[in-house]
C-alpha positions in Angstrom: 79.9 100.6 98.2 78.4 97.1 96.1 81.4 94.9 96.6 81.0 92.6 93.0 81.9 88.5 93.6 84.0 87.6 90.7 84.9 84.4 91.7 83.8 82.4 94.8 87.2 80.3 94.4 90.4 79.8 96.5 93.6 81.1 94.6 94.7 77.7 94.4 91.4 76.5 92.2 91.1 79.6 90.1 94.8 79.0 89.3 93.8 75.7 88.2 91.1 76.3 86.4 92.6 79.1 84.5 95.3 76.8 82.7 93.4 73.6 82.8 89.7 74.1 83.0 88.7 77.6 81.4 84.9 76.4 81.2 84.8 75.3 84.9 85.7 79.0 85.8 82.8 80.6 83.7 80.6 78.5 85.4 82.0 79.7 88.6 81.7 83.3 87.2 78.1 83.1 85.9 76.9 81.3 89.3 78.5 84.7 90.6 76.5 87.4 88.6 73.4 85.1 88.3 73.0 85.6 92.0 73.4 89.1 92.0 70.4 90.9 90.1 72.3 94.1 89.8 75.4 93.4 89.4 75.8 96.2 86.3 77.0 98.7 88.4 77.9 102.2 86.8 82.0 101.7 87.2 84.8 100.2 85.6 84.1 96.4 86.4 84.9 93.0 84.3 82.6 90.6 84.9 84.2 87.9 83.6 87.6 85.2 84.9 89.1 85.1 81.6 89.2 88.6 80.8 92.4 90.9 81.8 94.7 93.7 82.0 92.3 96.1 80.5 93.6 99.8 79.7 90.9 102.3 78.6 93.5 105.5 77.8 93.7 108.2 75.5 95.4 107.3 72.4 99.5 108.2 72.8 99.2 109.2 76.5 100.1 105.8 78.3 99.0 107.1 81.8 96.0 109.2 81.2 93.0 109.4 82.3 90.0 108.3 80.0 88.8 112.1 78.9 87.5 113.7 75.4 87.6 117.2 74.6 84.1 117.7 72.6 84.8 118.4 68.5 88.3 117.2 68.5 90.3 114.5 67.5 90.7 113.1 70.4 90.5 109.2 71.2 90.3 106.3 73.4 92.0 103.2 73.0 90.5 100.2 74.4 92.7 96.9 75.1 92.1 93.4 77.1 93.0 90.3 76.7 90.7 86.9 76.3 92.9 84.1 78.5 90.1 81.7 76.9 92.7 82.0 73.5 89.8 81.5 70.9 87.9 84.2 69.1 84.1 85.9 70.6 82.2 88.0 69.1 82.2 91.0 71.1 80.3 94.0 70.6 79.9 97.4 73.0 77.7 100.3 73.2 77.7 103.8 75.4 75.7 104.7 78.5 75.0 108.1 78.7 75.4 109.1 82.8 75.2 111.9 85.2 77.8 113.5 87.3 76.7 110.9 90.0 77.6 107.8 87.1 73.9 106.9 87.3 72.3 106.8 83.9 70.5 109.7 82.1 66.9 110.5 81.1 68.9 110.3 77.4 67.5 108.0 74.7 70.1 106.4 72.7 69.5 108.4 69.4 69.6 112.2 71.7 74.0 111.0 72.6 74.7 108.6 70.1 75.7 109.7 66.5 76.3 106.3 64.2 75.1 102.3 65.3 74.1 102.1 69.2 76.4 99.3 69.1 78.7 97.9 67.4 81.6 95.2 67.2 85.2 94.6 68.2 86.9 93.7 65.0 90.4 94.4 66.1 92.1 91.2 67.7 95.0 88.7 67.4 96.7 86.2 69.3 99.1 86.2 72.1 102.6 85.2 70.4 105.0 82.3 72.2 103.5 82.9 75.9 103.3 80.0 78.3 99.9 81.8 78.7 97.9 81.5 75.6 95.3 84.4 75.1 93.7 87.0 72.3 94.5 90.5 72.7 91.5 92.8 71.3 91.4 96.2 70.8 89.1 99.4 70.0 89.8 102.7 68.9 87.1 104.9 70.3 85.4 107.1 69.0 84.9 106.3 65.4 82.7 106.3 62.5 80.5 103.8 64.1 79.6 105.1 67.1 80.3 108.7 68.2 79.1 110.6 71.3 77.1 113.8 70.7 76.7 115.2 74.1 79.5 116.0 76.6 79.5 114.5 80.3 80.3 110.8 82.0 79.8 107.5 79.8 80.0 104.1 80.7 81.5 101.8 77.7 79.4 98.0 77.8 81.4 95.7 75.9 78.6 92.4 76.1 79.1 88.7 73.6 77.1 87.9 71.4 75.1 91.1 70.9 73.3 90.3 74.6 73.7 93.6 76.6 72.5 91.6 79.8 76.0 88.8 79.0 77.9 91.9 80.3 82.0 91.2 80.0 83.3 94.7 81.3 82.1 98.1 81.6 85.0 101.4 81.3 84.1 105.3 82.8 84.8 107.7 80.8 83.9 111.3 80.1 83.1 114.0 77.1 83.7 117.2 78.2 83.8 121.2 76.7 86.0 123.4 77.9 83.5 126.3 78.5 84.8 127.4 81.6 88.3 127.5 83.3 89.2 126.3 86.5 92.5 127.3 88.1 93.6 126.1 92.0 96.5 124.2 93.8 97.0 121.9 96.2 99.0 122.4 99.6 98.9 121.4 103.3 95.9 121.7 105.4 95.6 124.9 107.5 94.3 123.7 110.3 96.6 122.5 113.0 94.7 119.0 113.3 94.8 117.8 109.8 98.4 119.6 109.0 100.3 116.7 109.2 97.9 114.3 106.9 95.9 115.7 104.8 96.0 117.9 101.9 93.4 121.2 101.2 92.6 122.1 97.3 91.7 125.9 97.0 90.3 126.2 93.4 88.5 128.8 91.9 85.9 128.7 88.6 85.8 131.2 85.7 82.8 131.4 83.7 83.4 134.0 81.4 80.9 134.6 78.8 78.9 131.2 79.8 76.2 131.5 81.8 75.1 129.9 85.1 71.7 131.7 86.7 72.0 129.4 90.0 75.7 128.6 90.5 74.4 126.7 93.8 71.6 124.9 91.9 73.0 124.5 89.0 76.8 123.1 89.1 77.8 119.9 90.5 81.6 119.6 91.2 83.7 116.6 91.4 87.0 116.0 93.0 89.3 112.9 92.5 93.1 111.9 93.5 94.9 110.0 91.0 91.9 108.8 88.9 90.4 107.1 91.7 86.5 107.5 92.1 86.0 105.7 95.5 86.9 108.5 97.4 86.0 110.8 95.2 84.8 114.2 97.0 81.1 116.1 95.3 78.3 118.7 96.9 81.3 121.3 97.1 79.8 124.5 96.8 81.1 128.3 96.1 82.4 130.0 98.6 82.6 133.9 97.6 81.0 134.5 93.9 82.3 137.4 92.8 81.7 138.6 89.0 82.2 135.5 86.7 84.5 133.8 89.4 83.1 131.2 91.7 85.8 130.6 95.2 86.1 126.8 96.4 88.6 128.1 99.6 86.7 125.7 102.1 89.3 124.8 105.0 87.6 121.4 105.5 85.6 121.2 102.6 88.1 120.0 100.2 90.5 118.0 102.2 91.8 114.7 100.9 94.1 111.9 103.3 97.6 112.8 101.6 98.3 109.0 101.8 101.6 107.8 100.4 103.5 107.3 97.6 102.8 103.7 96.1 104.6 100.7 95.7 105.5 99.2 93.0 107.4 95.9 91.4 108.7 95.5 88.2 107.9 92.0 86.3 108.9 93.6 82.3 111.5 90.8 82.4 110.6 87.3 83.8 113.8 86.1 82.8 116.2 88.2 85.6 115.4 89.6 89.0 114.6 93.2 89.1 113.1 96.0 91.5 111.3 94.3 94.4 111.1 90.6 93.3 112.5 88.1 95.5 112.5 84.9 93.2 110.9 84.0 90.1 109.9 80.8 89.1 108.5 79.0 86.1 107.2 76.3 84.8 105.7 75.2 81.8 102.0 76.7 81.9 103.1 79.3 83.9 105.6 82.1 85.7 105.3 82.6 89.7 106.4 86.3 90.7 107.7 86.2 94.6 107.5 89.8 95.7 109.9 91.0 98.7 107.8 91.4 101.3 106.2 94.5 102.6 106.2 96.1 105.9 103.6 98.3 107.4 104.0 102.1 107.1 101.5 103.3 109.0 104.0 104.9 111.6 107.3 105.0 109.2 108.7 108.5 108.3 107.6 109.8 104.6 110.1 109.3 101.8 109.6 110.9 98.5 109.4 108.4 95.1 108.8 108.8 92.0 105.4 106.3 91.6 102.7 106.1 89.1 100.0 107.6 91.7 98.5 104.0 91.2 98.7 103.1 87.7 100.5 100.8 85.7 102.0 99.8 82.1 102.0 96.8 80.5 105.5 96.6 79.1 108.3 93.2 78.5 111.7 93.6 78.0 111.7 90.3 76.6 110.2 90.6 73.4 109.7 93.1 70.8 105.4 93.6 71.4 103.9 94.3 74.2 100.6 93.7 74.0 101.0 90.2 72.1 103.9 88.7 73.1 104.3 90.0 76.9 103.5 86.9 79.3 101.2 86.1 82.3 102.6 85.5 86.1 101.2 84.9 89.1 102.6 87.8 91.7 102.4 86.5 95.2 102.4 89.4 97.6 103.1 89.2 101.2 102.7 91.5 104.3 103.9 89.9 107.7 101.5 90.9 110.4 103.2 89.5 113.4 100.3 89.9 115.8 97.6 87.9 114.0 95.0 88.5 111.6 92.9 91.7 112.2 89.3 91.0 114.0 87.2 93.6 112.5 88.1 93.8 108.9 90.0 93.0 105.8 92.7 93.5 103.6 92.8 93.9 100.1 95.3 94.7 97.4 94.4 98.4 95.7 95.3 100.2 92.2 94.8 100.2 88.9 96.3 96.8 88.9 92.7 95.7 90.8 90.3 97.9 89.2 90.7 100.5 92.5 87.4 97.7 93.4 87.5 95.5 96.6 86.3 92.2 95.8 87.0 88.4 96.8 89.6 88.1 94.0 91.9 91.0 95.4 91.2 90.5 99.0 94.4 88.9 101.2 94.0 86.0 103.2 96.2 85.5 106.3 98.7 82.8 106.5 98.9 82.1 110.3 102.3 79.8 109.3 104.0 82.3 108.1 102.0 84.5 110.1 100.9 87.3 107.4 98.8 88.4 104.9 98.6 87.1 101.3 97.6 86.3 97.8 98.2 85.9 94.4 97.3 87.8 91.5 97.1 86.9 87.6 99.2 89.9 86.3 100.7 90.8 82.5 104.4 91.6 82.4 104.7 95.4 83.2 105.7 98.0 85.6 102.8 98.2 88.7 101.9 100.3 91.5 100.0 99.1 94.2 98.9 100.0 97.9 96.9 97.7 100.9 93.4 98.9 101.7 91.8 98.3 105.2 87.9 97.5 105.0 86.1 97.5 108.2 83.2 94.7 108.6 80.9 96.8 109.8 81.6 99.8 107.1 82.4 100.6 103.1 85.4 103.0 103.6 88.8 101.7 102.4 91.0 103.1 104.8 94.7 103.0 103.0 95.9 104.9 106.0 95.9 102.1 108.1 98.3 100.1 106.4 100.5 102.9 104.4 100.0 105.9 106.4 99.2 109.2 105.7 101.3 112.6 105.0 100.7 115.9 104.0 103.6 116.4 101.6 102.5 113.2 99.3 102.7 113.6 95.7 99.2 113.4 94.2 97.3 114.2 91.1 94.0 116.4 91.2 91.5 116.7 88.5 88.5 118.8 89.2 85.3 118.1 87.1 82.6 120.9 86.8 79.2 119.9 85.8 76.1 122.1 84.8 72.7 121.4 84.1 70.5 124.2 82.4 66.9 124.5 84.3 64.6 121.9 82.0 67.8 120.1 80.9 67.7 116.4 81.0 71.6 115.7 81.6 74.6 117.1 83.0 76.8 118.7 80.5 80.6 118.3 81.6 81.1 122.3 81.0 85.1 122.3 82.5 87.7 120.3 83.6 91.1 121.6 85.9 93.9 119.6 86.5 96.6 120.0 89.6 99.5 118.5 91.4 99.9 118.8 95.2 104.1 118.8 94.0 103.6 122.0 92.4 103.9 125.1 94.8 101.1 127.2 95.5 
């Protein structure tokens, strides 16, 4: 994984710049981007420090993944805030990708019906907030642009019609339900994995849909809680019988169960709420200090109703969540009395940090407090998060190092089934299946 360096500034300088010197903030962002010629990565990234609170969901389903069924009325809603609080000419396009989120061989006209790029026309300025912003939103597909092929896509938002001047990118998928996916999740069968890992068993029913060679033509991808950094790929059927492909491997479809996500509630900045220790205010911004966290790597599992790492933008202090929700610096505190970790770094992980690991969400060790700390600028809402450890010599995020891992944790799983006919130039997304570990076998 490549870590996009969004900002090179300390948290203190970032906070001052966000409110006092927005021009300086953009200069730093531009320098960071220009230093990396391969900065456009095909995933969910934000490339400008003035862009916050990006949401990309199905219309009418607040916590959904960005999925569209072909030839349906499904729509996605993109929302984001610009903390410069002015108007900018934002444009967008879509890029068709293969099963591994790399650009496919299709040309624009082969997968887009309508304009190849279009303007984001809907915006409004915030009302009565200490941190001013302009809120933009886009409904997609629309009459100006529609995808015509199934598969994976990247939505690219850029400035002034310049596709190299990226603002943000977001994944979404368009699927045809040509095959049916059924399955379940349970504690791993093998003794050495049983306490900490979850095992998936599933089958794909092809029916009348023709697949000549499933081992060569099909690609199956499995995600946990909408994450792509730990997605499982390369799984082949163990048995093929008639129109049924059976995936009942003992070790090839295992996931760490992880732990229930931590949470905090900043839907109100007028009184203390769930896991909020203190709220302080000034003329320019709010400060929210969370209750100090604790290590959970050796703690017993406790069931909890979480959002599986997602977040909701919402305010109880005003009637309009999107335009009257304010921003606050949220301060995280994780005691580590034994001193800083010598061979790696800790990150705050979840939808609130786009499921990525960058300088912006890397924690710093405070020797005076003997704890890891970080401050994130977040809009009012309800948030889930966890702490992830990444060793310096590798790029694999280890959540169990701080959070622990339990095979009974509640998790959502999505199975994506891609098919490429011999001679085709792209991977069709011919089926999607959803499973939850809390549903009994």
